[in-house]
Steps between C-alpha positions, in 0.01 A plus 500: 500500500440283188672625180323432167696277265550618147213268393275678750613837365440410145167352578378816678630729219342278238160520691525874516565516122214276437261708710606800308399341170164396655437863633592659164264276312216568751547879486509481111183309504643183365440311825160535678472600859347157590780323328759717668352463842647159592837618348523808721374306808782245450738795550328650802287775333148540621232768417372633830234747582663811344820393335742197431657340811833316469590235756868409510631174631742511780592129569506431883527870551857570423593831326846636412573873535528505110151356470364753758641785291328359186172502692562858611550597139166327409333699770648826397491476125221261424232493775372827359163473308383763262357800687156447343484140630605604854235785492225248388595261776506776762160612381361154547645489855362845577162379407528235774594774743742485788477220750316659799640470840369572865468859596827638637703215353868598447547620149199727474223252517534333155742330275505537132658235288798626293586337184878554515744417227863432509477207748599140510305275730635210705246212517449222763639249250824688476429641158511862385212671318461827299151640440530780243745394225342565162469191285688672213807518713467137641763355261752753592446408871535123416840580338613699802400209731679252283820698528504437870375137482137573586166428328127437560492132428307301752319792644173447322295223346396142615855391543742436778559852634824669639655287773496672843693453809603625847668844470773385740572189289872413537558724796227400768632379828222240521569362156536125435626550143502785244194468275624727229686227297182307490293809415722558202484134388123524515503821302699351223290185505165685492578782255292434184438135615322367193252272691411762762466815293115480494401384846137531631614810696821675613731300718718645777790337682687627819811352648659539842800350678455649829305372811291809493271531197558855378390398142132440584540145344168371643320753285646378165400239249819331592716569816839339538678487838869375511513268792740226628376154596615293809806375284604861436411482126381809334154507335177687451177498702249534215182708534228518232165695455531827688362813378287806577239662287127418544575172676798525741673171550796397692733259302502143595829311579520208246846396565687549832824418345609483135865466410635824354613355167141387429327842540457562118370148441245518774398848408438387141266235639322756720445744200424233247209365716376844549518576122315182433210543760491880581183675426505687168129588493495737778781757558407524879535130551806445272776527757668197626383565850139417389614173362696401806212602729245298294691194442720474805683171535394401141702795369807404716476131387485605134808717551689220656400268205620751253825570684558117508454487126740800441757314708461137402382537134641820390823458689458803720631743236499816712708361785735772629858387497749611765699653220221707380413611854869598561504692163191709589615534867832655405300805374373556859830518697512775741689810385859542620511716813704819442630481853507274799343608831617352826273476805192507286243437781663773722509735199120464447421543867698814498321635198159429657599648832653812345199534272253482784691753702561740212162485311190303593385522132820316386449241772156433379625458147752250620220301676247513220692519169815310577509114517761245604709343236659154449841679490525675856701789334203583279137616535188502275343847479154573375435823318145623564287603204199570723454873579246762486400617142632203328307175445642184674776346276516800267852628412588803294772509247714695749436257780588209265824683402575565872442135596744402234750732644440362849537147371831583336635684803376251770379176354731372231279639230196286590145569635205270557132564440310391813159331533391813687587728204820648633863467400752311708888546490641152572880569548538791744816521710397553857726803548345666191151506677531865615608629164225298324232624742599859437509459128156313490361760737591781262327304225190436699558132508585448868165514668514258795166347429587146353261244634291776657145622395605744232722241335183378335450304184257651253419424125457798259119448520248701314735773419661291237367152489189421279409205716486697817160579682648773714803722549770364731747781506278778651426258790858422539587869498226578758626239753852618435393861576346384822797309629795736437614497868791254518449471881149390445592263218775337728258480777247312279783266389512263217177489293456372152239718310423390154259675247349366180281690254309187397453127583802408284697578806816665344534671826486171697230621738419150600831448660508842689459522867270779390364459143313750295302399185340736255149396387238643271171572668231650279768645282686676791821426678481306822748305708494171695734469792653162612691417813733215592662411167871386491748406238698248690779732627649459849276777635188392326531121579280254321379629161137599528249695297351798699131511590255775411406715796175636373316658213682708246627853604511825310838654420438759766434223759797301430770710696270520795449114490872441494548748783231326712647156433849619607368683808334170595832318467685754714217465767502109495879426458703364763866544590777267626846592587442856387401387158150551366304225331471540123183588316453159351584320832237710687242442233541117509488516878194705550316401184333707225191613689657816681660617178177441294298696753740784490513512130132504462454757775737731312285448191199597681661800662609633159151458365355691787734785454431507136 
């Protein structure tokens, strides 16, 4: 993984020292809260519903074991608010009451939101967040982060945000080229870019080098696909104008092929035109997706004209040289193997066979949590952070320390934050799989539910976020309670369930096969359900926004609606060659109507019982 240069290290340490000075002046009353606000936001510090929230940048998802241990320290020592603050927050939640569930529902018929502390939270954009760090401790946290080459730069504000990528970057069997060197070059170019520090709105970039889009690039302001043209030359397929929120839009392909060395010059043209013409009078219409949708070809033509000027008049100042690409790429060489394994394919086959015979649970883990690797001697293994009693993507200090230990023992000291809010170990020897499975199982991180229903995406919602209309986490907990039987989960198969607490779509509900959106209705929490969304992955196919299946549902109705939708799938699905049709394939084949009818019938039944 990329190693910060001495310049990088000095810059991050200086930024932490600068923030300490700003914080001390604010606490002393010498710098007003309004003047301090943009300064803290530039370092990832928000003020949420009950307490400060820190968002830490994890460029393209890569974390070292040393960094994981620093995050564990933050969770244990700093994500601990004063008792009075926590009591006040819990009192406010108690006033809202528990989320009511159907009679006889597993878990006692209701789910109460718990405002837990001592957790980090993995986000869909491969960042890490903490929700309870007292502001008075924030400078200490920034210095701790700087000591392990971490910070909160590019995690807030109307700038180019943290660059994201495929969690299997550099190791995927379907990869055309490793996108990480380009991600790092983009990070260096965009960090504190003087022209793009105050864009009309935040700006998000995702990069993938694989044939399967595991980075949800079509849902980003800019999506970059590494491709080869007919001559075998490497370049980028350039997508612009994707996004969720109030107006979900799939990105437009504006260049089928751009030579790789021109990506910064062309990106500068894309962002410059947006900076010039993007809406600044309406926050809901300020994203680049609105500009691209409104202007269409006119926007593309202006980008091409701007790019031509950058190349012909300015001399293409950001052209990436082969030497620079080689320099950065040298940081991403695979770790040296500690041993060589002969007969790799046969070895894997034997592990799978022995596992299936000895322990079906282990065999399921191999099928769901272990992925093929570019190096046939290795495997990529996902640690599941989705379990009962813990919000999706949350990790305790102990779990973060455990993950660091697993990374050191089994993955050359490296882990990756995934788009689905888990951690992936990218360098696991195939013959270490049994030992890793046992160690992860003891830690509660080996549930064989990756890509299944309970491997859901969920934002923090109304439990923490001041923008949310409804709570996401109790709904996630209720569905997780209902589907604890792994036999049932595996029978249902792969389903993307995404939950957002508001229209800002931090839980990516638009792209879920099943999406749940919290809405405000007469001051109460209600939920819309959408079906048929996709993020562009191999399972999901063409990126699509889900469609609403009916009027909003109460919290008590949501689990019944999800169950009715899944029962309809199991009734309608077909099988071929002993393999059942997936949920999304069945939905697309039979259409929305049977599912919509089932969802609304479940709503009516719940109202009658009430």
